[in-house]
N, C-alpha and C positions, 0 to 999 in steps of 0.2 A: 442794522437790520437784523445782523447778530444777537446783537442784545434784546430787541424784542423777542426772539426765537425762544431766547432761553429763558426770558420773562416767561412768554406762555408754557412752557414747559413746566415750570414750576408751581404756575395755577392750577394747571390742571390736576398733578400729582397730589397737589395738598389736599383740593377740591375731594379727588378720590378716596385719599387717605379718611379724611373728614368725615365722609360718609359712611364709610366701611365701621371704622370704630363707634359712630354713633348707634349704627344698627348691632353691634357685637357689644356695649357697653349699656351701663347705667348713665342716668343723665349727669350729676356730677365726675363720674370715672371719665365718661364719652368726654365730658367735655376737658378734661387734663389728659386724657391720652391725645385725644387731636391736637392740642395744642403741641405736647411733645412731638408728634408725629408731625406735625406741620413744619417745627422748627429745626427739625434732625433735616428734612428733606428739602429746607429751603437753604441749610447749612452747606449740604450734599453739592446741590446745583450749583450752589454759587464758589463752590472749590472747584465743580467740575469746569465752570466757565472761565475760572482764574486760569485752572491749568491750560484750558486750550487755547486761551489769549497769549500766556506767556509761551507754551510751542510756537503759534506762529511768530511770535516776535523772532523767537531763537531759529525760525527757521529761515524768516528774511534775512537777520544778521548773517545766516549760514552759507548764501545762495545770491550773489549780486552779479547781473547781468552785465555789467558794465565793465567788469573786471573781463569779461569773455568776448569785449568788441574791440575792433580795429585791430587786429591780430594779425601779423605780416603772412604773406604764403609761402610755403616751404619751397625754399632756394637749393639746388643741386650743387654741391661745392665739389662734389666731384672727387677724384684722388687727392693724394697729401705731394702740396708743392714742393719738391725738392730745390732747396738750395745752399747746401752744406759747402759749396766750394764757388769762386768767383765766376768759374768757365759755366755752371750749371746757367741754363736757359738762355745762353748768349749765340748768337747766329753770325754767322757774313753770308751776304747776300751779293750777288752780281745778276743785275736787269739793265736791261737796252727798251728804247720804245722808241715813241713818237710826237712831236708836239708839233702846234699851231697856235700862232700869234692872233689874237682877233684882229683885224684891219682895223686901222682909223686912218681920218685924212687921206691923203693921195699913195700910201702902200699898200703892197698885198704880199704876203709870205705864203710859200709853202709849204706844205707839212714837214717840218723839221727833223734830225735824228735825235736823241739823248743816250745818254751812257751813265749808269751809275753802278758804284761800289761801295755798299752799307754796312757797315756792323753797327749789331744791335744785342740788347740784353732785356728780358723781361724780368722786372725787380718783384713781382706777385704774379698771380696766377692771371690780371687781366691787365696790368701793363707794363710796357716797354718803354726805349727812349732808344731811337734808330738815328746813327750821324752817316752820312752818304755823302762821298767824293763825287762831283757831276760835271757832266761837258755836255753841251747843247751846239747846236748848228741850225739855223735858218736860211733858207734861200731866198731874197729880196726879189720879187716881179718886176717892180720897177726900175733899177738897174742892172739886174744881174749879179748883182752883190751879195755874201754873205754873211750876216751877223755870228758870230763866236762866242760862248759863254762859256764860262769855269766859275765852279764854287762851290756852297757847302750846302747841305739841306739837315737840318733837323727837323725831328719828328717823334712826337708819341704817336704810341699806337694805342689802342683799346678792344680788348677782345670781347666780340658781342658773343659770341657761339660758347665762349666759356663762362663769362657770367649767369647767361641765362640757363646754359647745359652743363656747365660744371665745368671742372679740370680734368681734360680727359687726353692724356700726351699721343695716345692711339688714335684719336678723331680725322674720319680722312679730310673733312672738310669743314674750314673755319673761317670765318669775314669779321675782319678788325676792322676801327676807322685808323685814318693816317691822317694827323694834323700837325702843322709846324712851321715854321720860318725857315725861307732861302735867303741866301746871299750870292750875287752874281756878278762878275765884273764880264763887260760885252765890249768885242771890239770890233770894226766895222769899218771895212777898205781903208785902213792908214788911219782912220779918226782919234780922235785921245779917247782910252779906254772910259767906259760907264760903271760905275759900281751902281749897283741895285738891290735891294730887299722886296721881299714879298712873304705872303702869308698865304698859306697853300692845304686844303683838303679833299680828300678821297677816301676810298677802300682799299683795304687789302683782301684779297680773294685767296685763299691758301689751301693749297692740297696737300695730303702726306703719302706722300708717292714712293718712299721707301724709308730704308731705316735711315734717321737722321737726315733726311732730303724732303725738302717739301719743293714743288713748283707753284709760283702765283701769279696773277694779273693784278695789277694796282692802277684804275683809272684815277687822275689827279686834275685838278682845278687849281690856278694859280694868279692871285692879284700881286705884279709887281709894282713898282715904285716907279713913278715918271722916266722915260728914256733907255729901258732897256734894249728895245729894240730901234733906237736911233731913229725916232719917226719926230722927235722935239720941233726942225724947222715948220712942221705942217701938223701938229696934232697939238691942241689947247689940253687935252685934258691930262692929269694929274696923275694916272695911273694907267698901265697897261695889262690885257689879260692873257693867260695862256691858257690851251688844255689839250690835255693828249693821255697819254699812260704807259707803262713798262712793263715789261713782263720778264719771267728769269726765274734762277733758283735758289734757294735758302740751305748755308750746312749748320746743323746746329749741334754745336758742342756740348755734352753731357758727361759728366763723372759717373752719374748713376744710373745704372744697365737698367733698373725697372721701365726708366722712361724714356728709352730711346728705341719704343718699338712700333712698328704701324703695321699695314698690309703686308701678308707673307710674300715674300718676291721671289718671281718665277728665274729671273736672271738670264729669259730666253732674247738671243739677238734673232736678227731677220733682214735678208735682202728683199727689195721687191723691184716689179718691172711693171710698167702700164701707158696704157696709150689708149686713146680715143677723139672723139670730136672737139673742138671749141668753136662758141663762136662768140663776138664780141655785144654786149649788150646796152652800153653806153647809147642815152637819148638821140644822140647824132649820128653815131654810125647804124644803129639799127634802124632808123626814122630814113635813111637814105637806102640802106645794103639790104635788110630783115636778117634771115636766115641765109640771104645769099654769102654773108660775113663770115661761113663756116671753114674752120681752118682746122689743124691738127696739135695735139699735147701731147708728149711723151714726158716721162720719168722715171728714174732710176731711183732710189730710196735705201738706205740704209738705218735701221732703227733697234733698240733695246726696249725690252717690257723690265721695268722696273718694280712692278706689281702686278698681280692680277689684274688689276684694273687700268693703270695705267701707262702709257710707255712713249718715249721721245723719239721722233723719225725727222732724218734730216736727208732732204731731197734735191737732185739737180733734176732742173727742168729745160725745158726748150719748148714753144708754142708759135702757133703762127695765125692770123685770121685775117680778111681782107678786111678794109676800113672805109677805101674810095674808091667812087666809079668814075672816069672821065667822061666829057659829052662824046668822043670816040670810040667809047664801050672799054677803054684801057683799065685794069684794076689794080690796086697796090693792097700791099698786106701789111702789116704788122708786125714786128719778131718780138718776142718775148725770151727773156733768159736769165737764169739766175739760181739762187738757191733758195731753202726753205727749211726753218725750225718748227715742228709742228710737234705740240702735245697730242697726245691719244685716249681718250677715256672711252674704256670699253662699256657701254652701258647694260650690256648683259651680265656682262659679272657684274658688275654693282648690284644691279638689281637681285641677283641669285647671290649674294653675301660675300661674292668674291674668288667664287668657282669659276673655273674655266669651263665654256662648252667649246661643243665644235662650231657653234654660230656663233659669233660676234658682230657686233654694231660701233665701232669708235664713232667717238667724236672727235675732228681734228680740227684742230685752233693753232695758230702762228702769225709769227712775222714772214717777209716774203723781202730777199734783198736781190735788186736783179738791174736790168737794165733793158731800154724798149728803143728799137728804131721804127719809126714810122717812113716808110716811103713814099716819095714823090715824085713828080717830074723830074725838077731842079736840086732843093736842098731837102734833103731827108731830113726827120727833128730825132733828134740822138739824144735820151735821157737816161740819166743814173736814177732809182728810185727805191724809197722803203716803203713796203705795203704791207697790206694784210690777206693772210689766205685762210680755207676752212673747208669743210666741206662733212660728207657720211660714208664712212666705209661700211659696205655689207661683205662681211667674210665668211665665208664656211672652210673649215678644216678637211680637208680629203682623208689624209693621212697624217702621219704623227709630223711629219715636215712639210708637208706640200698644201698649201690652201690655194685657193681662187677669190676674187673679189670684185666687186664694181662700186666706183668712187665718182659720185657728181661731188666736184669741188669746183670754187670760186677762187676769184682773186680780185681785190682792188688794187689799183694802179694810178697813184697820184701823179700828176707833171705837171709842168709850165709850159706855157709858150710865151714868149716875150718877143716883140717887136722894137726895131731899133726906128726913136724918133729923136728930134733933139730937141723938145719941149721936156726939162728934168720932171717937172710938175706933172707928167701927165701920167695916167695910171697907163704902164703898156703891157703890163704881164697879165695873163689869165689862169688860173688853176683848171685844169681838168682830171676827171676819174675813168679811166677804162675800166670797168667791171667784164670780165671774161670768165665763159661760164664752160665746164668742160662734163664730159663723161667719159671714163675713163675705167677699161678693163683690164686684171692686170693677175699677176700670179706672185706668189711671196713662197718663200722658203725659209726654212727657220734654220739655224746654225747651233 
């Protein structure tokens, strides 16, 4: 198409020149002049066409769209990763929690306690290696015996937040994957110990709560080799499954002061007193008693704000509610008593950039260690337990050191009831969960 346009322009130009020359000159001179004019015009047009074609070829060679395709998106690498000494990016963790064996065959287990002491190191901004000494305990409902486990965990951690958002040591919240291997040596009512290995995976949810200090929650699922729960006589599967989680603190060792920063610490300590009504919301009790299960809940606490957004609170508590009513109208209560270790994350300060306000709304969550007594006509049910507690506190600072608050709170209390029967292969234990809900009013004094 381009060649046809050029040819057309050449013919038109030649015809116009020929006519003009013929009109202005004689016959011989006209023919000579026309011939020369046509020759010059054709040469100029062909030269222009060649120049245009060469320019088009050059421009095609200069720009190649394929050179700009399949480009990688921009990745924020964040701040420089400092690793001048071995102590850089190393950490020591203490964490505890609970674990549950998935029941197979005739055995069922209550939620057990677990404890970890860990040492780890970040080799680059995204990857860390962590080694943990571990101890676990599980209560077998079938015969009231306990399975004790001791061992070591080797875990790899991949920091998802740093990979997508860049390396920022002062970031408040980060998520990492946790995957690796476990070894356990378990004992059970004097039987020969069993060696078991496992593969575990989960997530580490970490909050940078103070200079060099992190608080984290870590849910984990583990697949063990056969026999870790000593259920071999009635379990045909060649594996055992456990799930649970831990929470605790990590202390970070750094020699470079530039990467030791987090939210500004206020360093404020406080004590609080609170009380209010409590009722039990478990299906069995609520169906029979309803709100008539109402009792009291009493708490005394000591805490410390490590930053303007995070505090740690230790509480002692006592509570009671009615759980059974006999035919004659006599009612009996359940008593709960123990201690809680809870983290407090102030959502108001978090949303306002870390600035403290008169009104604060901390979200509360942590483990609860205590005892439970269910009073009956003859034999009371007494159990120690490791549970979970949480809530939401709405607090208003009346003056510099005095605050008032309202705190809806819940607790999950797991326990087992075991009946004595002669058949050793019969499942005689049952797991129960008391869900208690309270609404406390309290006062807080800053120290």
